[in-house]
C-alpha positions in Angstrom: -89.2 83.2 -191.1 -88.8 86.9 -192.2 -90.4 89.7 -190.2 -93.0 90.8 -192.7 -94.6 87.3 -193.0 -94.5 86.8 -189.3 -96.3 90.2 -188.8 -99.0 89.1 -191.3 -99.4 85.8 -189.5 -99.7 87.6 -186.1 -102.5 89.8 -187.4 -104.4 87.2 -189.3 -107.6 86.7 -187.4 -108.7 83.4 -189.0 -105.7 81.2 -188.5 -106.3 77.8 -187.0 -107.1 78.4 -183.3 -107.7 76.4 -180.2 -110.8 76.5 -178.0 -110.4 77.6 -174.4 -110.4 74.1 -173.1 -107.5 73.0 -175.3 -105.5 76.1 -174.3 -106.1 75.2 -170.6 -105.0 71.6 -171.2 -101.7 72.9 -172.8 -101.1 75.1 -169.7 -101.7 72.1 -167.5 -99.4 69.9 -169.6 -96.6 72.5 -169.1 -97.0 72.5 -165.3 -94.7 69.9 -163.8 -96.8 69.7 -160.7 -100.2 69.1 -162.4 -102.5 66.4 -161.1 -105.0 64.5 -163.2 -107.8 65.8 -161.0 -107.0 69.3 -162.3 -107.2 68.0 -165.9 -110.5 66.2 -165.2 -112.0 69.5 -163.8 -111.1 71.3 -167.0 -112.2 68.7 -169.4 -115.5 68.2 -167.6 -116.4 71.7 -168.7 -116.7 70.5 -172.3 -119.3 67.6 -172.6 -118.6 67.1 -176.3 -114.9 66.6 -175.6 -115.7 64.2 -172.7 -117.8 62.1 -175.0 -115.0 61.9 -177.6 -112.4 61.0 -175.0 -114.6 58.2 -173.6 -115.0 56.9 -177.2 -111.2 57.0 -177.7 -110.5 55.2 -174.3 -113.0 52.5 -175.0 -111.9 51.9 -178.6 -109.6 49.1 -179.8 -106.9 51.7 -180.2 -106.1 51.5 -176.5 -107.1 47.9 -176.0 -108.7 48.2 -172.6 -110.2 44.9 -171.5 -113.1 46.5 -169.6 -114.7 49.8 -170.4 -113.8 53.0 -168.6 -116.9 54.2 -166.7 -115.7 57.6 -165.3 -113.5 60.4 -166.5 -110.7 59.7 -164.1 -110.4 56.1 -165.5 -110.3 57.7 -169.0 -107.5 60.1 -168.0 -105.5 57.3 -166.2 -105.6 55.3 -169.4 -104.8 58.1 -171.9 -102.3 60.0 -169.7 -101.8 63.8 -169.8 -100.0 63.7 -173.2 -102.5 61.3 -174.7 -105.4 63.5 -173.6 -103.6 66.6 -175.0 -103.0 64.9 -178.3 -106.6 63.8 -178.7 -108.1 67.1 -177.5 -106.0 69.1 -179.9 -106.8 66.7 -182.8 -110.5 66.8 -182.1 -110.7 70.6 -181.8 -108.5 71.4 -184.8 -110.3 69.0 -187.1 -113.8 70.2 -186.0 -112.9 73.9 -186.3 -111.2 73.6 -189.7 -114.3 72.1 -191.2 -116.0 75.4 -190.9 -113.2 77.2 -192.7 -114.2 78.6 -196.1 -112.5 80.2 -199.1 -109.3 78.1 -198.9 -107.7 76.1 -201.7 -107.4 73.0 -199.4 -109.6 69.9 -199.2 -109.6 69.9 -195.4 -110.8 66.3 -195.1 -108.0 65.1 -197.3 -105.5 67.3 -195.4 -106.5 65.7 -192.1 -106.5 62.2 -193.6 -102.9 62.7 -194.5 -102.1 64.2 -191.1 -103.8 61.3 -189.3 -101.9 58.8 -191.4 -98.6 60.5 -190.5 -99.6 60.5 -186.8 -100.5 56.8 -187.0 -97.2 56.0 -188.8 -95.3 58.1 -186.3 -96.7 56.3 -183.3 -96.2 52.8 -184.9 -92.6 53.7 -185.8 -92.1 54.8 -182.2 -93.4 51.5 -180.9 -91.1 49.7 -183.4 -88.1 51.6 -182.0 -89.2 51.2 -178.4 -89.5 55.0 -177.9 -91.2 56.1 -174.8 -93.0 59.3 -176.0 -95.6 57.7 -178.2 -98.3 60.4 -177.6 -95.9 63.1 -178.4 -95.0 61.3 -181.6 -98.7 61.0 -182.5 -99.3 64.7 -181.9 -96.1 65.8 -183.8 -97.3 63.7 -186.8 -100.8 65.1 -186.6 -99.5 68.7 -186.6 -96.6 68.4 -189.0 -98.5 70.1 -191.8 -100.5 72.7 -189.8 -98.4 75.4 -191.5 -99.9 74.5 -194.9 -103.4 75.2 -193.5 -102.2 78.5 -191.9 -100.7 79.7 -195.2 -103.8 78.6 -197.2 -106.0 80.6 -194.9 -103.8 83.7 -194.8 -103.1 84.0 -198.5 -105.7 81.8 -200.4 -105.2 83.1 -203.9 -101.3 83.2 -203.8 -101.1 79.8 -202.0 -103.6 78.2 -204.5 -101.0 78.8 -207.2 -98.2 77.3 -205.0 -100.4 74.2 -204.3 -101.2 73.8 -208.0 -97.5 73.9 -208.9 -96.6 71.3 -206.2 -99.2 68.8 -207.5 -98.9 66.2 -210.2 -102.2 67.1 -211.7 -103.6 70.4 -213.1 -106.4 70.5 -210.4 -105.5 71.3 -206.9 -106.0 68.2 -204.8 -104.3 67.3 -201.6 -103.9 63.7 -202.7 -101.3 64.5 -205.3 -99.5 67.2 -203.3 -95.8 66.7 -203.1 -94.9 68.4 -199.8 -91.2 68.4 -200.4 -91.7 70.1 -203.7 -94.2 72.5 -202.0 -91.5 73.4 -199.4 -89.0 74.2 -202.1 -91.5 76.5 -203.9 -92.5 78.2 -200.6 -88.8 79.0 -199.9 -88.4 80.5 -203.4 -91.6 82.6 -203.4 -92.3 83.3 -199.7 -88.7 83.1 -198.2 -90.1 80.5 -195.7 -91.9 77.1 -195.8 -94.9 75.5 -194.2 -92.7 73.7 -191.6 -91.3 77.0 -190.3 -94.8 78.5 -190.2 -96.2 75.5 -188.4 -93.4 75.6 -185.8 -94.1 79.3 -185.3 -97.8 78.5 -184.8 -97.1 75.8 -182.2 -95.0 78.2 -180.2 -97.8 80.7 -180.4 -100.1 78.1 -178.9 -97.6 77.4 -176.1 -96.8 73.8 -177.1 -93.4 72.3 -175.9 -90.2 73.1 -177.8 -89.7 69.4 -178.9 -93.0 69.5 -180.7 -92.1 72.8 -182.4 -88.8 71.3 -183.6 -90.5 68.1 -184.8 -92.7 70.2 -187.0 -89.8 72.4 -188.1 -87.8 69.5 -189.4 -90.7 67.4 -190.9 -90.0 68.4 -194.5 -86.2 68.5 -194.6 -84.7 67.3 -191.3 -81.1 67.6 -192.4 -81.6 71.3 -193.4 -83.7 72.4 -190.3 -82.1 74.2 -187.4 -82.9 71.4 -185.0 -81.1 70.8 -181.7 -79.2 67.5 -181.4 -81.3 66.2 -178.5 -84.5 66.4 -180.7 -82.9 64.8 -183.8 -84.4 61.4 -183.4 -87.9 62.8 -182.9 -87.6 65.0 -185.9 -86.4 62.1 -188.1 -89.2 59.9 -186.8 -91.8 62.5 -187.9 -90.1 63.1 -191.3 -90.1 59.4 -192.0 -93.7 59.1 -190.9 -94.7 61.9 -193.3 -93.2 59.9 -196.2 -94.9 56.8 -195.1 -98.2 58.7 -195.1 -97.6 59.7 -198.7 -97.4 56.0 -199.7 -101.2 55.9 -199.0 -102.1 59.4 -200.1 -100.1 60.3 -203.2 -101.0 58.4 -206.4 -98.1 56.1 -207.4 -95.9 57.3 -204.5 -95.5 53.6 -203.6 -92.9 53.7 -206.4 -90.7 55.7 -204.0 -90.6 52.9 -201.5 -86.9 52.1 -202.1 -86.0 55.7 -201.3 -88.1 55.7 -198.2 -86.6 52.4 -197.1 -83.1 53.9 -197.5 -84.1 56.8 -195.2 -85.4 54.3 -192.7 -82.1 52.5 -192.9 -80.0 55.6 -192.5 -82.0 57.1 -189.7 -83.0 54.0 -187.7 -81.2 50.9 -189.1 -84.5 49.5 -190.4 -84.7 47.3 -193.5 -87.2 46.3 -196.1 -89.0 43.8 -193.9 -89.4 46.5 -191.2 -90.7 48.9 -193.8 -93.4 46.5 -195.0 -94.4 45.5 -191.5 -94.8 49.2 -190.6 -96.9 49.8 -193.7 -99.1 46.8 -192.8 -99.5 48.0 -189.2 -100.6 51.4 -190.5 -103.2 49.9 -192.8 -104.6 47.8 -189.8 -104.6 50.6 -187.2 -105.7 53.6 -189.4 -109.4 52.6 -189.8 -109.9 52.8 -186.0 -108.2 56.2 -185.8 -110.1 57.5 -188.8 -113.4 56.4 -187.2 -112.4 58.1 -183.9 -111.8 61.4 -185.7 -114.7 61.0 -188.1 -112.4 61.0 -191.2 -113.2 58.7 -194.1 -110.9 55.7 -194.0 -109.0 54.2 -197.0 -110.7 51.8 -199.3 -109.8 48.2 -198.4 -109.1 47.2 -202.0 -106.9 50.2 -202.5 -105.0 49.4 -199.4 -104.3 45.8 -200.5 -103.2 47.1 -203.9 -100.8 49.7 -202.5 -99.2 47.1 -200.2 -98.7 44.7 -203.1 -97.3 47.3 -205.4 -94.9 48.5 -202.7 -93.8 45.0 -202.0 -93.3 44.3 -205.7 -91.2 47.4 -206.4 -88.9 46.6 -203.5 -88.5 43.0 -204.7 -87.5 44.2 -208.1 -85.1 46.8 -206.8 -83.6 44.3 -204.4 -83.0 41.8 -207.1 -81.2 44.4 -209.3 -79.0 46.0 -206.6 -78.4 43.2 -204.0 -75.1 41.8 -205.2 -73.4 45.2 -205.7 -74.8 46.7 -202.5 -74.0 43.8 -200.3 -70.6 43.4 -201.8 -69.5 46.8 -200.4 -70.2 45.5 -196.9 -69.6 41.8 -197.0 -69.0 39.3 -199.9 -71.9 37.2 -201.1 -72.5 33.9 -199.5 -70.2 31.4 -201.0 -68.2 34.0 -202.9 -64.4 33.9 -202.5 -62.8 37.2 -201.8 -59.3 37.9 -200.5 -59.1 39.9 -197.3 -57.0 42.6 -199.0 -59.6 43.1 -201.7 -62.1 44.3 -199.2 -59.8 46.8 -197.5 -58.5 50.3 -198.6 -54.8 50.6 -199.5 -54.3 53.1 -196.7 -56.0 53.7 -193.4 -58.8 56.3 -193.3 -58.0 59.7 -192.0 -61.5 60.3 -190.7 -63.7 58.2 -188.5 -66.0 55.7 -190.3 -69.0 56.5 -188.1 -70.8 59.8 -188.1 -70.6 61.9 -184.9 -73.4 61.3 -182.4 -76.4 63.6 -182.4 -75.4 64.7 -178.9 -71.8 65.6 -180.0 -72.2 68.2 -182.7 -68.6 69.6 -182.2 -67.1 66.2 -183.0 -67.1 67.1 -186.8 -64.7 69.9 -186.2 -62.0 67.9 -184.3 -58.7 69.5 -185.2 -56.2 67.2 -187.0 -53.7 67.5 -184.1 -56.3 66.1 -181.7 -57.4 63.3 -183.9 -55.0 60.8 -182.3 -56.7 61.4 -179.0 -60.2 60.7 -180.3 -59.8 58.0 -182.9 -58.3 54.5 -183.2 -55.3 54.5 -185.5 -56.0 51.1 -187.1 -59.8 51.3 -187.8 -60.4 55.1 -187.8 -63.2 54.6 -185.3 -63.7 56.4 -182.0 -61.3 55.1 -179.4 -62.2 53.9 -175.9 -61.7 57.1 -174.1 -63.8 59.2 -176.5 -66.5 56.5 -176.6 -66.8 56.5 -172.8 -67.2 60.3 -172.8 -69.9 60.1 -175.5 -71.6 57.3 -173.6 -71.9 59.3 -170.4 -73.4 62.3 -172.3 -75.9 60.0 -174.1 -76.9 58.4 -170.9 -77.6 61.8 -169.3 -79.7 62.7 -172.4 -81.6 59.4 -172.2 -82.4 59.9 -168.5 -83.5 63.5 -169.0 -85.7 62.7 -172.0 -86.9 59.3 -170.9 -85.5 57.7 -174.1 -84.1 54.2 -174.4 -80.4 53.8 -174.9 -78.8 50.6 -176.0 -75.1 49.6 -175.5 -73.5 46.6 -177.2 -70.0 45.2 -176.7 -68.9 42.9 -179.6 -65.9 40.6 -179.3 -64.4 38.7 -182.3 -64.2 35.0 -181.5 -60.8 33.4 -182.0 -58.8 36.6 -182.8 -55.8 35.3 -180.9 -55.8 32.1 -183.0 -56.0 34.1 -186.3 -53.0 36.2 -185.2 -51.0 33.0 -184.3 -51.9 31.0 -187.4 -51.8 33.7 -190.1 -49.9 36.7 -188.6 -50.9 39.9 -186.9 -51.1 41.7 -190.2 -54.1 39.5 -191.2 -55.7 39.9 -187.8 -55.4 43.7 -188.2 -57.0 43.6 -191.7 -59.9 41.6 -190.3 -60.4 44.1 -187.5 -60.3 47.0 -189.9 -62.9 45.2 -192.2 -65.2 44.5 -189.2 -65.0 48.2 -188.2 -66.1 49.2 -191.8 -68.9 46.6 -191.7 -70.2 48.0 -188.4 -69.9 51.6 -189.6 -71.8 50.9 -192.8 -74.7 49.1 -191.2 -75.8 51.3 -188.4 -78.0 54.4 -188.3 -76.5 57.8 -189.0 -76.5 58.9 -185.4 -75.4 55.6 -183.8 -71.8 55.4 -182.5 -69.3 52.7 -183.2 -65.9 52.5 -181.5 -62.9 50.2 -181.2 -63.1 49.5 -177.5 -59.8 47.6 -177.2 -58.0 44.7 -178.9 -60.5 42.7 -180.8 -63.5 44.3 -179.0 -65.9 46.9 -180.5 -68.6 49.0 -178.9 -71.9 50.2 -180.4 -74.1 52.9 -178.9 -77.7 53.1 -180.2 -79.5 56.3 -179.0 -83.3 56.1 -178.8 -83.2 52.4 -179.5 -84.9 49.9 -177.2 -84.2 46.2 -176.7 -86.3 45.0 -179.6 -84.7 47.3 -182.1 -81.2 46.7 -180.8 -81.6 42.9 -181.0 -82.9 43.2 -184.5 -79.9 45.3 -185.7 -77.3 43.2 -183.9 -78.9 40.0 -185.3 -78.4 41.4 -188.8 -74.7 42.3 -188.0 -74.1 38.7 -186.8 -75.6 37.3 -190.0 -73.4 39.5 -192.2 -70.3 38.4 -190.3 -71.2 34.7 -190.6 -71.8 35.1 -194.3 -68.4 36.9 -194.9 -65.9 34.2 -195.9 -62.6 36.0 -196.8 -60.0 33.9 -198.7 -56.3 34.2 -197.8 -53.4 33.8 -200.2 -53.2 30.1 -200.8 -56.9 29.6 -200.8 -57.6 29.2 -197.1 -61.0 30.5 -196.0 -61.5 32.3 -192.8 -64.7 31.8 -191.0 -65.4 34.5 -188.5 -68.0 34.9 -185.7 -68.6 37.6 -183.1 -70.1 37.4 -179.6 -72.3 40.2 -178.4 -73.4 41.5 -175.0 -76.3 44.0 -175.0 -77.6 46.3 -172.2 -80.4 48.8 -172.6 -81.5 51.7 -170.4 -84.0 51.8 -168.8 -84.9 48.2 -169.6 -82.8 45.1 -168.8 -82.7 45.9 -165.1 -81.0 49.2 -165.7 -83.7 51.7 -164.7 -81.4 53.3 -162.0 -78.3 53.3 -164.1 -76.5 56.7 -163.6 -73.0 56.1 -164.9 -71.2 54.9 -168.0 -69.2 52.5 -165.8 -72.3 50.8 -164.5 -73.7 50.6 -168.1 -70.5 49.1 -169.4 -70.4 46.5 -166.6 -73.8 45.4 -167.5 -72.9 45.0 -171.2 -69.7 43.3 -170.4 -71.6 40.8 -168.1 -73.9 40.0 -171.0 -70.8 39.6 -173.3 -69.3 37.1 -170.9 -72.5 35.1 -170.9 -72.5 35.0 -174.7 -68.9 33.7 -174.6 -69.6 31.1 -171.9 -72.7 29.7 -173.7 -71.0 28.9 -177.0 -70.0 32.2 -178.7 -71.4 33.4 -182.0 -74.5 34.7 -180.3 -76.1 37.6 -178.6 -76.8 37.8 -174.8 -79.0 40.4 -173.2 -78.3 41.7 -169.7 -80.9 40.7 -167.3 -82.4 37.9 -169.4 
């Protein structure tokens, strides 16, 4: 953000502001030694906030079986981050309703923000992420820069808003925030995401929340640190999920949103529809809590049906060609050689991990030390180094981390019956299949012989089992035909271990993590092969 605009923002007296209570809660949240009793004393100074927190704690949103009857019970249930998220949300929405002479419909603005917050939290649950309250708060605040700019320069920003809508009148419902960000960069030399991130820093909010807001419009373009990439992409996806409900006809973009969900988190069409349905179920409770008008039930049903229909049509048109790039159609004969390149790749198939930004610049002379010559994937040594770093990040950030070892069943028999050349082609094809069906920041490696390793950052047991189940199905459905018409039928056994779940809460080393995954792999082999076994289950 250039200096002139930052100076104007600094001296703008009517920007969104926080009451004293919210500022004190932020200060407490930044104190590692804070006790809930300290928080209770601060909150007790604002009876209106106490009433709202009681209503939140006793709502279906938190599913408490018996009602909280005192403030300490409320805080124990909500937690410090949950209390912070609700307190900021309540205060900002209440204060903004008194704002005049802005081109924004504030109720519509907060409806979209709450939808993004709801989608962000549900997405985090789906991915077994631990920081759900941070996700909710990041989704809620992702567009706060829009409000700041609308307050600071109402006339100039009204023109920007009008040009970023699909209708002549200025209405938040039809606002295309990606188009708005592009126009802001052209005319203001900044965008609302940068302004929002600046405002959160001014309020003293943690850096990961500032970066989540910074990358909410264009996560790939934002100057976001690698350790916060998953949070940023979660918010960016949630914003697009919110637009399904807010923007007229935005449901037509469902295939593009599904593709982002696949690239970032390995989710598929079914996941997407289940998340949309979960948002439609949960949002009325949240809207009532924040005194925002909920969506019309008939409109909700219509949007879900239209989104489902457009995905069905797109799937029917593109399924054969898309699936054919990764695995032949069920029952289709395809020679092994037809699915392989004429020469080995010179770059790794998988993208570098989000915690390993320098991997892209690996010099050619060092490539042999980092990558497997047959498949182009990371080799064992490089993978173990990445695993140790990712485990340290997971422990520091309290994020889940899943590790899977995949072993091809009967590889020795293939080499003996058809020759090592065919075995190598199959291994190379499997490497391509794994690389093409994981999230952008996941890691795949050839761990040795006929064994592969997958590392899934910020992915819990549920998400990992879902992804690995899809990979096993793709492999079963791939039936390559050899010269002479013989059909190979391939299966893979998988062992999964997840930190901190699956009895690995105290895991501190890559070696311990690998032993757990290998133990699960042996269990999959011993119980019949062609299956997934989870360590500790």
